[in-house]
LUMMIKOL-833072 format. One record per atom (N, C-alpha, C, O): residue in one letter; x, y negated, z negated. Coordinates in steps of 0.1 Angstrom, whole numbers, padded with zeros to 4 digits, always signed. Layout:
BEGIN
AXYZ...
// end
This chain:
BEGIN
M+1257-0810-0687M+1251-0822-0686M+1243-0825-0699M+1239-0816-0706R+1242-0838-0703R+1234-0841-0715R+1225-0852-0711R+1229-0862-0704P+1212-0852-0716P+1203-0863-0712P+1206-0876-0719P+1212-0876-0730T+1203-0887-0713T+1204-0900-0718T+1191-0907-0717T+1183-0903-0709H+1188-0916-0726H+1175-0922-0727H+1176-0937-0729H+1186-0942-0735G+1166-0945-0726G+1165-0959-0729G+1176-0968-0726G+1182-0967-0715P+1181-0976-0736P+1192-0986-0734P+1204-0979-0730P+1212-0984-0722A+1207-0967-0735A+1219-0959-0731A+1219-0957-0716A+1230-0957-0710L+1208-0953-0711L+1207-0951-0696L+1210-0963-0688L+1218-0962-0679A+1204-0975-0692A+1207-0987-0684A+1222-0991-0686A+1228-0995-0676T+1227-0990-0697T+1241-0993-0699T+1250-0984-0691T+1260-0988-0685A+1247-0971-0691A+1255-0962-0683A+1255-0965-0668A+1265-0964-0661I+1243-0968-0663I+1242-0972-0649I+1250-0984-0646I+1258-0985-0636A+1249-0994-0654A+1257-1007-0652A+1272-1004-0653A+1279-1009-0644L+1276-0995-0662L+1291-0992-0662L+1295-0985-0650L+1306-0987-0645S+1287-0976-0645S+1291-0968-0633S+1293-0977-0621S+1302-0975-0613L+1285-0988-0620L+1286-0997-0609L+1298-1007-0611L+1305-1010-0601A+1299-1012-0623A+1309-1022-0626A+1323-1016-0628A+1333-1022-0622A+1324-1006-0636A+1338-1001-0639A+1341-0988-0633A+1353-0984-0633C+1331-0980-0629C+1333-0967-0623C+1341-0958-0633C+1350-0951-0629S+1337-0958-0646S+1344-0950-0656S+1334-0944-0665S+1323-0949-0667G+1338-0933-0671G+1329-0926-0681G+1318-0918-0674G+1320-0912-0663S+1306-0918-0681S+1295-0911-0675S+1284-0921-0672S+1284-0932-0676H+1274-0916-0664H+1263-0924-0660H+1250-0916-0662H+1250-0904-0662G+1239-0923-0663G+1226-0917-0664G+1218-0922-0652G+1220-0933-0647S+1208-0914-0648S+1199-0919-0637S+1187-0911-0638S+1186-0901-0645G+1177-0916-0631G+1164-0909-0629G+1157-0914-0617G+1161-0924-0612G+1146-0907-0614G+1138-0912-0602G+1131-0901-0595G+1130-0890-0601D+1127-0903-0583D+1120-0893-0576D+1128-0880-0574D+1123-0869-0575A+1141-0882-0570A+1149-0870-0569A+1164-0875-0571A+1167-0886-0568A+1172-0866-0577A+1186-0869-0578A+1193-0856-0575A+1190-0845-0579H+1204-0858-0566H+1211-0846-0561H+1226-0848-0565H+1231-0859-0564E+1232-0837-0568E+1247-0837-0570E+1253-0826-0562E+1248-0815-0563A+1263-0829-0554A+1271-0818-0547A+1284-0817-0553A+1291-0827-0555H+1288-0805-0557H+1301-0803-0564H+1310-0794-0555H+1305-0784-0549A+1323-0797-0554A+1332-0788-0547A+1346-0790-0552A+1349-0800-0558A+1354-0779-0551A+1368-0780-0555A+1375-0790-0546A+1371-0792-0535A+1385-0797-0552A+1392-0807-0544A+1398-0803-0531A+1399-0811-0522A+1402-0790-0530A+1408-0786-0517A+1398-0780-0507A+1401-0778-0496A+1385-0779-0511A+1375-0773-0502A+1365-0783-0498A+1360-0790-0506P+1361-0783-0485P+1352-0792-0480P+1337-0788-0483P+1328-0796-0481A+1335-0776-0486A+1321-0771-0488A+1316-0777-0501A+1323-0780-0511A+1302-0780-0502A+1296-0786-0513A+1283-0778-0516A+1276-0774-0507G+1280-0777-0529G+1267-0772-0533G+1258-0783-0539G+1263-0794-0542Q+1245-0781-0540Q+1236-0791-0544Q+1229-0786-0556Q+1225-0775-0557E+1226-0796-0565E+1217-0793-0577E+1207-0803-0577E+1210-0815-0578A+1194-0799-0577A+1183-0809-0577A+1178-0810-0591A+1178-0801-0599H+1173-0822-0594H+1168-0825-0607H+1153-0829-0606H+1150-0836-0596A+1145-0824-0615A+1130-0827-0614A+1127-0842-0615A+1135-0849-0621H+1116-0845-0611H+1111-0859-0611H+1112-0865-0625H+1107-0858-0635G+1118-0876-0627G+1118-0883-0640G+1128-0878-0649G+1130-0884-0660E+1136-0868-0646E+1146-0862-0655E+1158-0871-0656E+1164-0875-0645A+1162-0875-0668A+1174-0883-0669A+1186-0874-0671A+1184-0863-0677H+1197-0877-0665H+1209-0869-0667H+1222-0877-0667H+1221-0889-0662A+1232-0871-0671A+1245-0878-0671A+1255-0868-0666A+1255-0856-0669A+1265-0872-0658A+1275-0864-0652A+1288-0871-0652A+1288-0883-0649A+1299-0865-0654A+1312-0871-0654A+1315-0875-0639A+1311-0867-0630H+1321-0886-0637H+1325-0890-0623H+1337-0881-0619H+1348-0882-0625V+1335-0873-0609V+1346-0864-0604V+1346-0864-0589V+1335-0863-0583G+1357-0866-0583G+1358-0865-0569G+1354-0877-0561G+1354-0888-0567L+1351-0875-0548L+1346-0886-0540L+1331-0887-0541L+1324-0877-0540M+1325-0899-0543M+1311-0900-0546M+1305-0912-0537M+1311-0922-0536A+1293-0909-0532A+1285-0920-0526A+1273-0923-0535A+1265-0914-0537H+1273-0935-0540H+1262-0939-0550H+1252-0947-0542H+1255-0956-0535Q+1239-0942-0543Q+1227-0949-0537Q+1229-0951-0522Q+1227-0963-0518P+1232-0941-0514P+1232-0943-0500P+1218-0946-0494P+1208-0938-0498W+1216-0956-0486W+1203-0959-0480W+1204-0965-0467W+1215-0971-0463S+1193-0965-0459S+1192-0971-0446S+1177-0976-0445S+1169-0970-0451R+1175-0985-0436R+1161-0990-0434R+1154-0981-0424R+1160-0974-0416P+1140-0981-0425P+1133-0973-0415P+1135-0978-0401P+1138-0990-0399L+1134-0969-0391L+1136-0972-0377L+1123-0972-0370L+1115-0962-0372A+1120-0982-0363A+1107-0982-0355A+1109-0972-0343A+1120-0969-0339P+1097-0967-0339P+1098-0958-0327P+1105-0965-0315P+1103-0977-0312G+1114-0958-0309G+1122-0963-0298G+1135-0969-0302G+1144-0971-0294A+1137-0973-0315A+1149-0979-0320A+1160-0968-0320A+1157-0957-0324T+1172-0972-0317T+1183-0962-0316T+1195-0966-0324T+1205-0959-0324V+1195-0977-0331V+1206-0982-0339V+1202-0985-0353V+1191-0991-0355A+1210-0981-0363A+1207-0983-0377A+1220-0986-0385A+1231-0983-0380A+1218-0991-0397A+1230-0994-0405A+1228-0986-0418A+1217-0984-0423G+1239-0982-0424G+1239-0974-0437G+1247-0981-0447G+1257-0987-0445Y+1241-0981-0460Y+1248-0988-0471Y+1249-0978-0483Y+1242-0968-0484M+1259-0981-0491M+1262-0973-0503M+1273-0979-0511M+1279-0989-0507H+1277-0974-0522H+1289-0977-0530H+1297-0964-0530H+1293-0953-0535L+1309-0964-0523L+1317-0953-0522L+1328-0953-0533L+1335-0963-0534M+1329-0942-0540M+1339-0942-0552M+1348-0930-0550M+1345-0920-0546N+1361-0933-0555N+1371-0923-0555N+1375-0919-0569N+1383-0927-0575H+1371-0908-0574H+1374-0904-0588H+1383-0891-0586H+1381-0881-0594T+1392-0891-0577T+1402-0881-0575T+1415-0885-0581T+1416-0896-0586T+1425-0877-0579T+1439-0881-0584T+1448-0887-0574T+1459-0890-0576Q+1442-0889-0561Q+1450-0895-0551Q+1442-0905-0543Q+1430-0903-0542P+1449-0915-0537P+1441-0924-0528P+1435-0917-0516P+1440-0906-0512E+1424-0922-0511E+1417-0916-0500E+1414-0927-0490E+1414-0939-0494T+1411-0924-0478T+1406-0933-0468T+1394-0927-0460T+1395-0917-0454L+1383-0934-0460L+1371-0930-0452L+1375-0934-0438L+1377-0945-0435V+1375-0924-0429V+1378-0926-0415V+1367-0924-0405V+1368-0928-0394G+1356-0918-0410G+1345-0916-0401G+1333-0909-0407G+1333-0906-0419A+1323-0906-0399A+1311-0900-0404A+1304-0893-0392A+1306-0897-0381R+1295-0884-0395R+1287-0878-0385R+1274-0874-0391R+1272-0871-0403A+1264-0873-0382A+1251-0868-0386A+1244-0862-0374A+1245-0867-0363E+1236-0852-0377E+1228-0845-0366E+1218-0855-0361E+1211-0862-0368G+1216-0856-0348G+1207-0865-0342G+1212-0879-0340G+1204-0888-0337V+1225-0881-0342V+1231-0894-0341V+1243-0893-0332V+1252-0884-0335E+1244-0900-0321E+1255-0899-0311E+1269-0902-0318E+1278-0894-0316R+1270-0913-0325R+1282-0916-0332R+1279-0926-0344R+1269-0933-0344I+1288-0925-0353I+1288-0934-0365I+1301-0942-0366I+1312-0935-0366E+1300-0955-0367E+1312-0963-0368E+1312-0970-0381E+1301-0973-0387I+1324-0974-0386I+1325-0982-0398I+1326-0997-0393I+1335-1000-0386H+1317-1006-0397H+1317-1019-0393H+1319-1029-0405H+1316-1025-0416D+1323-1041-0402D+1323-1052-0412D+1319-1065-0405D+1319-1066-0393M+1314-1074-0413M+1310-1087-0408M+1322-1096-0411M+1327-1097-0422V+1326-1103-0400V+1338-1113-0402V+1334-1126-0395V+1326-1127-0386E+1339-1137-0400E+1337-1150-0395E+1347-1153-0384E+1359-1153-0386V+1342-1157-0372V+1350-1161-0361V+1345-1174-0356V+1334-1175-0351D+1354-1184-0357D+1350-1198-0353D+1337-1202-0359D+1329-1208-0352G+1335-1199-0372G+1323-1204-0379G+1311-1195-0377G+1300-1198-0382V+1312-1185-0369V+1301-1176-0366V+1304-1162-0371V+1314-1156-0369M+1294-1156-0379M+1295-1142-0384M+1293-1132-0372M+1284-1133-0365Q+1303-1123-0371Q+1302-1113-0361Q+1305-1099-0367Q+1312-1098-0377M+1299-1089-0361M+1301-1075-0366M+1312-1069-0358M+1313-1070-0345R+1322-1063-0365R+1334-1058-0358R+1336-1044-0364R+1334-1042-0376P+1341-1034-0356P+1345-1021-0361P+1357-1023-0370P+1366-1031-0368V+1358-1015-0380V+1369-1015-0390V+1379-1005-0384V+1377-0993-0382E+1391-1010-0382E+1402-1002-0377E+1410-0996-0388E+1413-1002-0398G+1413-0983-0387G+1421-0976-0397G+1413-0971-0409G+1419-0965-0418G+1400-0973-0409G+1392-0967-0420G+1392-0976-0433G+1397-0987-0433V+1385-0971-0443V+1383-0979-0455V+1391-0972-0466V+1387-0961-0471P+1402-0978-0471P+1410-0972-0482P+1403-0973-0495P+1396-0982-0499L+1405-0962-0503L+1399-0961-0517L+1411-0957-0526L+1416-0946-0525A+1414-0966-0535A+1425-0963-0545A+1419-0953-0555A+1407-0951-0555V+1427-0947-0563V+1423-0938-0573V+1414-0946-0583V+1418-0957-0587D+1402-0941-0586D+1392-0948-0594D+1387-0961-0587D+1382-0970-0594G+1389-0962-0574G+1385-0974-0567G+1371-0973-0561G+1365-0962-0561M+1365-0984-0557M+1352-0984-0551M+1351-0993-0539M+1358-1004-0539A+1344-0989-0529A+1342-0998-0517A+1327-0999-0515A+1319-0990-0514A+1322-1012-0515A+1308-1015-0513A+1305-1016-0498A+1312-1022-0490F+1294-1009-0494F+1288-1009-0481F+1275-1016-0483F+1266-1009-0488Q+1273-1028-0478Q+1261-1035-0481Q+1256-1045-0470Q+1265-1048-0462P+1244-1049-0470P+1239-1058-0459P+1248-1071-0459P+1251-1076-0470G+1251-1075-0448G+1259-1087-0446G+1274-1085-0448G+1282-1095-0448G+1278-1073-0450G+1292-1069-0452G+1296-1056-0445G+1290-1053-0435R+1304-1049-0451R+1309-1036-0446R+1296-1026-0446R+1288-1026-0455H+1295-1018-0435H+1284-1008-0434H+1288-0998-0424H+1297-0999-0416L+1280-0987-0425L+1281-0977-0414L+1271-0980-0404L+1260-0985-0406M+1275-0979-0391M+1266-0982-0380M+1263-0969-0372M+1272-0963-0367F+1250-0966-0372F+1245-0954-0365F+1241-0957-0351F+1232-0966-0349F+1247-0951-0341F+1244-0954-0327F+1238-0942-0320F+1242-0930-0324G+1228-0944-0312G+1222-0932-0305G+1214-0924-0314G+1214-0911-0313V+1206-0930-0323V+1197-0922-0332V+1186-0916-0323V+1179-0924-0316S+1184-0903-0324S+1175-0896-0315S+1160-0897-0319S+1152-0894-0311R+1157-0901-0331R+1143-0902-0336R+1142-0913-0346R+1152-0917-0352S+1129-0918-0348S+1127-0928-0358S+1129-0922-0372S+1126-0911-0374W+1133-0931-0381W+1135-0927-0395W+1124-0933-0403W+1122-0945-0402A+1116-0925-0410A+1104-0929-0417A+1108-0932-0432A+1116-0926-0438E+1101-0942-0437E+1103-0946-0451E+1101-0934-0460E+1091-0927-0459G+1110-0932-0470G+1108-0921-0479G+1116-0908-0476G+1118-0900-0484E+1120-0906-0463E+1127-0894-0459E+1142-0896-0462E+1146-0907-0466T+1150-0886-0461T+1164-0886-0462T+1171-0882-0449T+1165-0873-0442V+1183-0887-0447V+1190-0883-0435V+1204-0878-0440V+1211-0886-0446P+1207-0865-0437P+1220-0860-0441P+1231-0866-0432P+1230-0866-0420V+1241-0870-0439V+1253-0876-0432V+1266-0870-0439V+1266-0868-0451T+1275-0867-0431T+1288-0861-0436T+1299-0872-0434T+1302-0877-0423L+1305-0876-0446L+1315-0886-0446L+1328-0879-0444L+1331-0868-0451V+1337-0884-0436V+1350-0877-0433V+1362-0886-0437V+1362-0898-0435F+1371-0880-0445F+1382-0887-0450F+1395-0883-0444F+1397-0872-0438E+1405-0892-0445E+1418-0890-0438E+1425-0877-0443E+1432-0870-0435S+1423-0873-0455S+1429-0860-0460S+1423-0848-0454S+1428-0837-0456G+1411-0849-0448G+1404-0838-0443G+1392-0834-0451G+1384-0826-0447A+1391-0841-0463A+1379-0839-0471A+1367-0844-0464A+1367-0853-0457E+1356-0837-0467E+1343-0841-0461E+1333-0840-0473E+1333-0831-0481V+1324-0851-0473V+1314-0852-0483V+1300-0853-0477V+1298-0862-0469A+1291-0844-0481A+1277-0844-0476A+1269-0854-0484A+1269-0853-0497V+1262-0863-0478V+1255-0874-0484V+1241-0874-0478V+1239-0873-0466E+1230-0877-0487E+1217-0878-0482E+1214-0893-0483E+1212-0899-0494F+1212-0900-0471F+1209-0914-0471F+1193-0915-0472F+1186-0909-0464R+1188-0922-0482R+1174-0924-0484R+1169-0935-0475R+1176-0946-0474I+1158-0933-0468I+1153-0943-0459I+1143-0951-0466I+1133-0946-0472G+1145-0964-0467G+1136-0973-0474G+1143-0987-0477G+1149-0992-0468T+1141-0992-0489T+1147-1005-0493T+1157-1003-0504T+1158-0992-0509P+1166-1013-0507P+1175-1011-0518P+1169-1007-0531P+1174-0999-0538A+1157-1012-0534A+1151-1009-0547A+1147-0994-0547A+1148-0988-0557E+1142-0989-0536E+1138-0975-0535E+1151-0966-0536E+1150-0955-0542A+1162-0971-0531A+1174-0963-0532A+1179-0962-0546A+1184-0952-0551E+1177-0973-0554E+1181-0973-0568E+1172-0964-0576E+1177-0958-0585G+1159-0962-0572G+1150-0953-0579G+1153-0938-0575G+1149-0929-0583S+1161-0936-0565S+1165-0922-0561S+1180-0921-0562S+1186-0920-0551D+1185-0921-0573D+1200-0921-0576D+1207-0910-0569D+1208-0899-0575E+1211-0911-0557E+1218-0901-0549E+1233-0902-0551E+1239-0912-0550H+1239-0890-0554H+1253-0889-0555H+1258-0878-0547H+1252-0867-0546A+1270-0879-0541A+1277-0868-0535A+1291-0867-0540A+1297-0878-0541H+1295-0856-0544H+1309-0854-0550H+1317-0845-0541H+1312-0836-0534H+1330-0847-0541H+1339-0837-0535H+1350-0834-0545H+1359-0826-0543
// end
């Protein structure tokens, strides 16, 4: 890894979101990277200290800035957002996810039916071309968490495992807060 600073950092972040090529820089409260061989589902994590800028090559399956909103006491349904990227050598399809303390997670999208926006489950998963990206965002495609067993407080993280058609699994930490807070905590998961 090599540190990046100033304008180079901003440029690298913009490139990672727009083109998904090259390297990127990030910093914030915490940044985590999980690395694993393409054939193995296990992942390791490397934590970076507060404020440390770093750059890493895009490798494998990655979830960029995963986040969800806080849950009020008694609430049992939440939505999850991220930018999912495929920097492997073959197409992949996200087919599901799971998390401890959550009964089930579905992939949903917003579709217009007779002039009314409705939330519908995505059938067949979310395909990711080689070097492709799929946005999961408010008002569009998202993960839907059902049967959440406890409230999620602002600032905490929720571990989620993304499951792909090939059998690959990627561990992701969803930050609880707002989109701006998620940007400040540049979370990535790699496979």
